[in-house]
ZAVEXBA-665726 format. One record per residue (C-alpha): residue in one letter; x, y, z; residue number from 1. Coordinates in Angstrom, 2 decimals. Layout:
N
{'A'; {X; Y; Z}; NUM}
...
! end
This chain:
379
{'M'; {79.47; 121.75; 121.12}; 1}
{'P'; {81.24; 118.41; 121.85}; 2}
{'Y'; {84.27; 119.33; 119.73}; 3}
{'W'; {86.60; 116.56; 120.88}; 4}
{'R'; {84.01; 113.79; 120.73}; 5}
{'L'; {83.03; 114.75; 117.19}; 6}
{'S'; {86.71; 114.93; 116.28}; 7}
{'A'; {87.36; 111.48; 117.81}; 8}
{'V'; {84.74; 109.87; 115.57}; 9}
{'Y'; {86.30; 111.50; 112.50}; 10}
{'F'; {89.74; 110.38; 113.70}; 11}
{'C'; {88.71; 106.73; 114.05}; 12}
{'Y'; {86.63; 106.71; 110.87}; 13}
{'F'; {89.49; 107.90; 108.70}; 14}
{'A'; {91.98; 105.76; 110.60}; 15}
{'V'; {90.00; 102.84; 109.17}; 16}
{'V'; {90.32; 104.42; 105.72}; 17}
{'G'; {94.04; 104.91; 106.39}; 18}
{'A'; {94.40; 101.20; 107.07}; 19}
{'L'; {92.27; 100.13; 104.11}; 20}
{'S'; {93.26; 102.44; 101.26}; 21}
{'P'; {97.04; 101.90; 101.23}; 22}
{'Y'; {97.24; 98.37; 102.64}; 23}
{'W'; {94.06; 96.44; 101.79}; 24}
{'G'; {95.40; 95.64; 98.33}; 25}
{'L'; {98.67; 94.44; 99.88}; 26}
{'Y'; {96.69; 92.27; 102.33}; 27}
{'L'; {94.65; 90.67; 99.55}; 28}
{'D'; {97.77; 90.21; 97.44}; 29}
{'D'; {99.43; 88.47; 100.39}; 30}
{'L'; {96.43; 86.14; 100.56}; 31}
{'G'; {97.19; 85.18; 96.95}; 32}
{'Y'; {94.36; 86.91; 95.11}; 33}
{'K'; {94.73; 88.11; 91.51}; 34}
{'P'; {94.38; 91.80; 90.46}; 35}
{'A'; {90.84; 91.31; 89.09}; 36}
{'E'; {89.80; 89.63; 92.36}; 37}
{'I'; {91.45; 92.42; 94.38}; 38}
{'G'; {89.60; 94.96; 92.23}; 39}
{'L'; {86.25; 93.27; 92.89}; 40}
{'L'; {86.82; 92.93; 96.64}; 41}
{'S'; {87.87; 96.59; 96.77}; 42}
{'A'; {84.81; 97.62; 94.76}; 43}
{'I'; {82.23; 95.95; 97.03}; 44}
{'P'; {82.20; 98.71; 99.71}; 45}
{'M'; {81.70; 101.22; 96.91}; 46}
{'L'; {78.89; 99.16; 95.35}; 47}
{'T'; {77.00; 99.05; 98.64}; 48}
{'K'; {77.17; 102.85; 98.66}; 49}
{'L'; {74.79; 102.86; 95.70}; 50}
{'A'; {71.91; 101.87; 97.99}; 51}
{'A'; {73.00; 101.83; 101.64}; 52}
{'P'; {73.53; 105.58; 102.27}; 53}
{'N'; {70.19; 106.40; 100.65}; 54}
{'I'; {68.40; 103.79; 102.78}; 55}
{'W'; {70.01; 105.10; 105.96}; 56}
{'G'; {69.53; 108.72; 104.88}; 57}
{'A'; {65.82; 108.23; 104.21}; 58}
{'L'; {65.41; 106.54; 107.61}; 59}
{'A'; {67.26; 109.41; 109.30}; 60}
{'D'; {65.12; 112.08; 107.63}; 61}
{'I'; {61.92; 110.18; 108.49}; 62}
{'C'; {62.66; 109.38; 112.13}; 63}
{'G'; {64.96; 112.34; 112.81}; 64}
{'R'; {67.30; 110.19; 114.94}; 65}
{'R'; {70.53; 110.52; 112.98}; 66}
{'L'; {72.79; 109.74; 115.93}; 67}
{'F'; {70.91; 106.47; 116.54}; 68}
{'I'; {71.47; 105.54; 112.86}; 69}
{'I'; {75.20; 106.28; 113.26}; 70}
{'R'; {75.44; 104.11; 116.39}; 71}
{'L'; {73.55; 101.27; 114.69}; 72}
{'G'; {75.82; 101.48; 111.66}; 73}
{'A'; {78.98; 101.47; 113.78}; 74}
{'A'; {77.82; 98.46; 115.83}; 75}
{'G'; {76.79; 96.53; 112.72}; 76}
{'A'; {80.10; 97.29; 111.00}; 77}
{'C'; {82.05; 95.95; 114.00}; 78}
{'I'; {80.02; 92.74; 114.22}; 79}
{'C'; {80.09; 92.00; 110.49}; 80}
{'F'; {83.78; 92.83; 109.99}; 81}
{'A'; {84.65; 90.37; 112.77}; 82}
{'G'; {83.69; 87.63; 110.30}; 83}
{'I'; {87.07; 88.11; 108.59}; 84}
{'F'; {88.77; 86.49; 111.58}; 85}
{'F'; {87.00; 83.19; 110.89}; 86}
{'S'; {87.98; 82.69; 107.24}; 87}
{'Q'; {89.71; 84.43; 104.32}; 88}
{'N'; {88.01; 82.31; 101.65}; 89}
{'Y'; {87.23; 84.43; 98.59}; 90}
{'F'; {83.46; 83.99; 98.64}; 91}
{'W'; {83.31; 84.35; 102.42}; 92}
{'L'; {85.23; 87.63; 102.10}; 93}
{'I'; {82.66; 88.85; 99.57}; 94}
{'V'; {79.86; 88.17; 102.09}; 95}
{'V'; {81.75; 89.72; 105.01}; 96}
{'I'; {82.76; 92.85; 103.11}; 97}
{'F'; {79.27; 93.30; 101.69}; 98}
{'A'; {77.62; 93.03; 105.13}; 99}
{'Y'; {80.22; 95.17; 106.90}; 100}
{'S'; {80.13; 97.91; 104.28}; 101}
{'F'; {76.32; 98.09; 104.32}; 102}
{'F'; {76.48; 99.20; 107.96}; 103}
{'W'; {79.71; 101.19; 107.45}; 104}
{'N'; {77.94; 103.31; 104.85}; 105}
{'A'; {75.39; 104.42; 107.45}; 106}
{'I'; {78.01; 106.41; 109.32}; 107}
{'L'; {79.73; 109.23; 107.45}; 108}
{'A'; {76.89; 110.90; 105.53}; 109}
{'Q'; {74.76; 111.10; 108.69}; 110}
{'F'; {77.72; 112.18; 110.81}; 111}
{'E'; {78.42; 115.06; 108.43}; 112}
{'V'; {74.84; 116.26; 109.01}; 113}
{'V'; {75.07; 115.79; 112.79}; 114}
{'T'; {78.32; 117.78; 112.85}; 115}
{'L'; {76.86; 120.63; 110.78}; 116}
{'N'; {73.79; 120.68; 113.05}; 117}
{'Y'; {76.04; 121.09; 116.10}; 118}
{'L'; {77.73; 124.00; 114.32}; 119}
{'T'; {74.37; 125.71; 113.60}; 120}
{'D'; {75.32; 129.20; 112.37}; 121}
{'E'; {79.05; 128.49; 112.16}; 122}
{'P'; {79.37; 126.02; 109.24}; 123}
{'H'; {82.85; 127.43; 108.50}; 124}
{'R'; {84.09; 125.62; 111.64}; 125}
{'Y'; {83.36; 122.27; 109.98}; 126}
{'S'; {86.86; 122.04; 108.52}; 127}
{'R'; {88.45; 122.39; 112.00}; 128}
{'I'; {86.62; 119.28; 113.18}; 129}
{'R'; {86.90; 117.33; 109.91}; 130}
{'V'; {90.67; 117.88; 109.94}; 131}
{'W'; {90.94; 115.29; 112.73}; 132}
{'G'; {89.84; 112.70; 110.22}; 133}
{'S'; {92.85; 113.59; 108.12}; 134}
{'I'; {95.08; 113.38; 111.19}; 135}
{'G'; {93.69; 109.91; 111.95}; 136}
{'F'; {94.48; 108.85; 108.41}; 137}
{'I'; {98.04; 110.16; 108.62}; 138}
{'V'; {98.83; 108.57; 111.98}; 139}
{'T'; {97.51; 105.20; 110.82}; 140}
{'V'; {99.12; 105.16; 107.41}; 141}
{'V'; {102.56; 106.21; 108.69}; 142}
{'V'; {102.63; 103.93; 111.74}; 143}
{'L'; {101.30; 100.97; 109.77}; 144}
{'G'; {103.79; 101.59; 106.97}; 145}
{'Y'; {106.60; 101.33; 109.53}; 146}
{'V'; {105.13; 98.37; 111.44}; 147}
{'L'; {104.35; 96.36; 108.30}; 148}
{'G'; {108.03; 96.50; 107.44}; 149}
{'Y'; {108.57; 94.17; 110.41}; 150}
{'V'; {105.35; 92.20; 110.88}; 151}
{'S'; {103.01; 90.41; 108.49}; 152}
{'V'; {100.30; 92.36; 106.70}; 153}
{'R'; {97.95; 89.58; 107.89}; 154}
{'Y'; {97.52; 91.60; 111.13}; 155}
{'L'; {95.79; 94.40; 109.20}; 156}
{'P'; {92.20; 93.31; 110.07}; 157}
{'L'; {92.99; 93.65; 113.79}; 158}
{'V'; {93.93; 97.30; 113.31}; 159}
{'I'; {90.77; 97.96; 111.30}; 160}
{'F'; {88.58; 96.28; 113.94}; 161}
{'F'; {90.21; 98.35; 116.69}; 162}
{'F'; {89.26; 101.63; 115.01}; 163}
{'L'; {85.78; 100.40; 114.09}; 164}
{'T'; {85.23; 99.86; 117.80}; 165}
{'G'; {86.53; 103.39; 118.42}; 166}
{'I'; {83.89; 104.81; 116.04}; 167}
{'F'; {81.14; 103.04; 117.97}; 168}
{'L'; {82.42; 104.19; 121.36}; 169}
{'G'; {82.83; 107.75; 120.10}; 170}
{'A'; {79.28; 107.82; 118.72}; 171}
{'V'; {77.88; 106.43; 121.98}; 172}
{'S'; {79.68; 109.17; 123.95}; 173}
{'L'; {77.92; 111.99; 122.07}; 174}
{'P'; {74.93; 113.63; 123.79}; 175}
{'N'; {71.57; 112.51; 122.40}; 176}
{'E'; {70.24; 114.96; 119.84}; 177}
{'R'; {66.72; 116.26; 119.70}; 178}
{'D'; {64.59; 114.62; 117.02}; 179}
{'A'; {65.29; 116.37; 113.74}; 180}
{'H'; {62.12; 115.22; 111.99}; 181}
{'T'; {61.13; 117.56; 109.18}; 182}
{'Q'; {58.15; 117.83; 106.89}; 183}
{'Q'; {60.33; 117.67; 103.78}; 184}
{'C'; {58.91; 114.98; 101.48}; 185}
{'M'; {60.56; 112.64; 99.01}; 186}
{'G'; {59.08; 114.69; 96.18}; 187}
{'D'; {61.14; 117.72; 97.28}; 188}
{'F'; {64.31; 115.64; 97.30}; 189}
{'I'; {63.59; 114.26; 93.82}; 190}
{'R'; {62.82; 117.76; 92.54}; 191}
{'I'; {66.22; 118.96; 93.77}; 192}
{'V'; {68.08; 115.98; 92.29}; 193}
{'K'; {66.46; 116.55; 88.88}; 194}
{'Q'; {67.82; 120.08; 88.61}; 195}
{'P'; {70.39; 120.27; 85.75}; 196}
{'V'; {73.02; 121.93; 87.93}; 197}
{'V'; {72.77; 119.10; 90.48}; 198}
{'I'; {72.99; 116.45; 87.76}; 199}
{'W'; {76.08; 118.04; 86.20}; 200}
{'F'; {77.76; 118.52; 89.57}; 201}
{'M'; {77.14; 114.92; 90.67}; 202}
{'L'; {78.38; 113.61; 87.32}; 203}
{'A'; {81.62; 115.59; 87.64}; 204}
{'M'; {82.15; 114.37; 91.21}; 205}
{'T'; {81.42; 110.78; 90.18}; 206}
{'L'; {84.01; 110.92; 87.40}; 207}
{'L'; {86.49; 112.39; 89.88}; 208}
{'Q'; {85.99; 109.36; 92.13}; 209}
{'V'; {86.21; 106.99; 89.16}; 210}
{'S'; {89.66; 108.46; 88.55}; 211}
{'H'; {90.63; 107.71; 92.17}; 212}
{'G'; {89.87; 103.99; 91.74}; 213}
{'V'; {93.35; 103.02; 90.58}; 214}
{'Y'; {94.93; 105.14; 93.32}; 215}
{'Y'; {92.96; 103.63; 96.21}; 216}
{'T'; {93.26; 100.07; 94.89}; 217}
{'F'; {96.68; 99.71; 93.29}; 218}
{'Y'; {98.88; 102.69; 94.21}; 219}
{'S'; {100.73; 100.83; 96.98}; 220}
{'L'; {101.13; 97.68; 94.87}; 221}
{'Y'; {102.41; 99.78; 91.96}; 222}
{'L'; {105.08; 101.43; 94.08}; 223}
{'E'; {106.10; 98.11; 95.64}; 224}
{'D'; {106.73; 96.81; 92.11}; 225}
{'F'; {109.26; 99.64; 91.75}; 226}
{'H'; {110.94; 98.66; 95.03}; 227}
{'Y'; {109.53; 101.33; 97.34}; 228}
{'S'; {109.49; 100.19; 100.97}; 229}
{'R'; {106.17; 99.96; 102.82}; 230}
{'S'; {107.32; 102.58; 105.30}; 231}
{'F'; {108.07; 105.05; 102.50}; 232}
{'I'; {104.78; 104.22; 100.78}; 233}
{'G'; {103.07; 105.08; 104.05}; 234}
{'I'; {104.91; 108.40; 104.14}; 235}
{'L'; {103.76; 109.15; 100.59}; 236}
{'W'; {100.14; 108.55; 101.55}; 237}
{'A'; {100.65; 110.75; 104.61}; 238}
{'I'; {102.12; 113.61; 102.56}; 239}
{'G'; {98.93; 113.71; 100.53}; 240}
{'V'; {96.77; 113.89; 103.61}; 241}
{'I'; {98.99; 116.51; 105.29}; 242}
{'A'; {98.38; 118.66; 102.22}; 243}
{'E'; {94.67; 117.90; 102.64}; 244}
{'I'; {94.79; 119.05; 106.28}; 245}
{'V'; {96.41; 122.36; 105.33}; 246}
{'V'; {93.77; 123.05; 102.70}; 247}
{'F'; {90.91; 122.09; 105.05}; 248}
{'L'; {92.17; 124.68; 107.53}; 249}
{'K'; {92.36; 127.27; 104.77}; 250}
{'I'; {89.03; 126.49; 103.07}; 251}
{'P'; {87.14; 129.48; 104.55}; 252}
{'Q'; {89.81; 131.86; 103.26}; 253}
{'L'; {89.95; 130.11; 99.87}; 254}
{'F'; {86.19; 130.40; 99.46}; 255}
{'R'; {86.37; 134.11; 100.25}; 256}
{'Q'; {89.34; 134.87; 98.00}; 257}
{'F'; {88.64; 132.69; 94.95}; 258}
{'S'; {85.71; 131.71; 92.79}; 259}
{'I'; {84.38; 128.29; 93.86}; 260}
{'A'; {83.80; 127.39; 90.21}; 261}
{'K'; {87.43; 128.21; 89.34}; 262}
{'L'; {88.68; 126.28; 92.38}; 263}
{'L'; {86.74; 123.23; 91.22}; 264}
{'Q'; {88.02; 123.50; 87.65}; 265}
{'F'; {91.62; 123.86; 88.81}; 266}
{'S'; {91.31; 120.92; 91.24}; 267}
{'L'; {89.93; 118.58; 88.57}; 268}
{'L'; {92.59; 119.55; 86.04}; 269}
{'V'; {95.51; 119.02; 88.44}; 270}
{'T'; {93.98; 115.66; 89.45}; 271}
{'A'; {94.31; 114.48; 85.85}; 272}
{'I'; {97.94; 115.67; 85.86}; 273}
{'R'; {98.56; 113.85; 89.14}; 274}
{'W'; {97.47; 110.45; 87.78}; 275}
{'A'; {99.51; 110.95; 84.61}; 276}
{'V'; {102.69; 111.69; 86.59}; 277}
{'I'; {102.24; 108.67; 88.91}; 278}
{'G'; {101.64; 106.34; 85.98}; 279}
{'L'; {104.45; 107.61; 83.76}; 280}
{'Y'; {107.23; 108.44; 86.24}; 281}
{'P'; {107.15; 105.91; 89.11}; 282}
{'N'; {110.96; 105.85; 89.34}; 283}
{'A'; {111.24; 109.63; 89.81}; 284}
{'V'; {111.23; 109.63; 93.62}; 285}
{'L'; {111.19; 113.41; 94.09}; 286}
{'L'; {108.44; 113.86; 91.52}; 287}
{'I'; {106.35; 111.04; 92.99}; 288}
{'T'; {106.78; 112.61; 96.42}; 289}
{'G'; {105.96; 116.15; 95.34}; 290}
{'I'; {102.92; 115.16; 93.27}; 291}
{'Q'; {101.24; 113.88; 96.44}; 292}
{'L'; {100.76; 117.50; 97.48}; 293}
{'L'; {98.07; 117.71; 94.80}; 294}
{'H'; {95.87; 115.58; 97.07}; 295}
{'A'; {95.00; 118.92; 98.67}; 296}
{'F'; {93.00; 119.64; 95.52}; 297}
{'S'; {92.09; 116.12; 94.33}; 298}
{'F'; {90.27; 115.44; 97.59}; 299}
{'G'; {90.50; 118.37; 100.03}; 300}
{'V'; {89.14; 121.23; 97.93}; 301}
{'T'; {86.69; 119.11; 95.92}; 302}
{'H'; {85.18; 117.51; 99.04}; 303}
{'A'; {84.78; 120.86; 100.79}; 304}
{'I'; {83.08; 122.24; 97.68}; 305}
{'A'; {80.76; 119.22; 97.56}; 306}
{'I'; {79.77; 119.59; 101.23}; 307}
{'E'; {78.96; 123.25; 100.62}; 308}
{'F'; {77.07; 122.45; 97.40}; 309}
{'V'; {74.86; 119.90; 99.17}; 310}
{'R'; {74.27; 122.24; 102.12}; 311}
{'V'; {73.16; 125.06; 99.80}; 312}
{'H'; {71.08; 123.09; 97.30}; 313}
{'F'; {69.38; 120.45; 99.46}; 314}
{'G'; {68.39; 122.65; 102.39}; 315}
{'L'; {67.83; 121.60; 105.99}; 316}
{'G'; {64.95; 119.21; 105.31}; 317}
{'S'; {66.84; 117.01; 102.84}; 318}
{'Q'; {70.37; 117.25; 104.27}; 319}
{'S'; {70.57; 113.56; 105.19}; 320}
{'Q'; {69.29; 112.40; 101.81}; 321}
{'G'; {71.47; 114.94; 100.01}; 322}
{'Q'; {74.65; 113.83; 101.77}; 323}
{'A'; {73.64; 110.19; 101.26}; 324}
{'F'; {73.00; 110.78; 97.57}; 325}
{'Y'; {76.39; 112.44; 97.15}; 326}
{'S'; {78.04; 109.55; 99.01}; 327}
{'A'; {76.15; 106.89; 97.05}; 328}
{'V'; {76.49; 108.25; 93.54}; 329}
{'C'; {79.91; 109.89; 93.67}; 330}
{'F'; {81.90; 107.79; 96.13}; 331}
{'G'; {79.84; 104.63; 95.73}; 332}
{'A'; {79.36; 104.32; 91.99}; 333}
{'G'; {82.50; 106.30; 91.17}; 334}
{'N'; {84.95; 104.37; 93.34}; 335}
{'A'; {83.34; 101.01; 92.47}; 336}
{'I'; {83.63; 101.61; 88.73}; 337}
{'G'; {87.17; 102.93; 89.16}; 338}
{'A'; {88.32; 100.04; 91.36}; 339}
{'Y'; {86.82; 97.28; 89.23}; 340}
{'A'; {87.77; 98.78; 85.86}; 341}
{'S'; {91.34; 99.43; 87.00}; 342}
{'G'; {91.58; 95.84; 88.25}; 343}
{'L'; {90.64; 94.51; 84.81}; 344}
{'M'; {93.06; 96.87; 83.05}; 345}
{'W'; {95.84; 96.21; 85.55}; 346}
{'E'; {96.07; 92.57; 84.49}; 347}
{'V'; {96.78; 93.71; 80.93}; 348}
{'E'; {98.86; 96.86; 81.49}; 349}
{'P'; {99.00; 99.11; 84.60}; 350}
{'L'; {99.42; 102.22; 82.46}; 351}
{'W'; {96.01; 101.58; 80.94}; 352}
{'A'; {94.48; 101.94; 84.39}; 353}
{'F'; {96.25; 105.25; 84.97}; 354}
{'G'; {95.24; 106.43; 81.48}; 355}
{'F'; {91.62; 105.64; 82.34}; 356}
{'A'; {92.00; 107.70; 85.53}; 357}
{'V'; {93.46; 110.66; 83.61}; 358}
{'L'; {90.59; 110.55; 81.09}; 359}
{'S'; {87.94; 110.39; 83.83}; 360}
{'A'; {89.36; 113.39; 85.70}; 361}
{'F'; {89.76; 115.41; 82.49}; 362}
{'I'; {86.15; 114.81; 81.44}; 363}
{'A'; {85.09; 115.95; 84.93}; 364}
{'Y'; {87.14; 119.12; 84.36}; 365}
{'L'; {85.36; 119.77; 81.04}; 366}
{'I'; {81.96; 119.38; 82.72}; 367}
{'A'; {82.95; 121.88; 85.42}; 368}
{'L'; {84.33; 124.27; 82.82}; 369}
{'F'; {81.25; 124.34; 80.58}; 370}
{'Y'; {78.31; 123.44; 82.83}; 371}
{'L'; {79.13; 124.64; 86.37}; 372}
{'P'; {79.52; 128.45; 86.41}; 373}
{'E'; {79.88; 130.40; 89.65}; 374}
{'K'; {76.11; 130.82; 90.04}; 375}
{'S'; {75.88; 127.01; 90.44}; 376}
{'F'; {77.20; 127.34; 93.99}; 377}
{'V'; {74.72; 129.91; 95.34}; 378}
{'L'; {70.95; 130.08; 95.49}; 379}
! end
């Protein structure tokens, strides 16, 4: 198993996320864009997830060449993102981000499947490889937070392009896989998706990502308004991901010791509490710092549960489409709605955006509580 090469792709992929999530809003704000415009530009990559992962996933399941799809996506993302160096005009940025994110969304869902295929009968080792994505995020967010205290945020696209290139090179370095063509048909995939338990689970995960919209889009701007330095904001982001790393390493033990249904319910409930605390107590430095530890549950536990849910319910023949569907519906639709809605609310009152996030996470908790019992996570 090419452990380090798989880990390197995760590292670079989430290094890109570590550059975008905390600092993209600051970059767009520095360009002079309004909150609603920032919300729309931040929502575009999520909107492309509504279709792009499913297109790439269907192609991967048909041709069986998932690694080729990943390489194509990485190359396309590099080429399209380079357009940002030519102009920062609002409408040009819309085109560039749309094109770049269409290819970008070919990568992760297929790479999750490729990684699990390398692990064969040891799926529990997934978290030990995926953790390098979290490390990539931490390194990027902390270093950038420090550097951006001294240099202009206008250099951010260069950092993103550097790591996009790293994803491509890492994917190229992986040994070619055998064709994974299966006889699973689209009808089987649709039958799985129509199952009530799958519908309820995807709805809960989508609402969870809706609640993250304000965090990914405006968290850094919000803290800057309360005079937090960019280096400290970077540390806050890193604390969340360090907590995520710890929980990823402990996921096998957590799944053995606790009910997956109860873990999901707890994670969704504390996510709602997290957004309420950030919105209501931005001046409480210790509280704002400590609440970042809940990222272990808001993302770490919930994502691990989702990966396991897709693996169990979609089977080997529809893994690519299942991961793509999860990515499209939950991260795509969820983050897009959350980013755009929070942008509109932010112009009126930032607390409205955080209130919307709290409500979304709490509804997700109620769905998990009443419609996702323990038997939902086994066949």
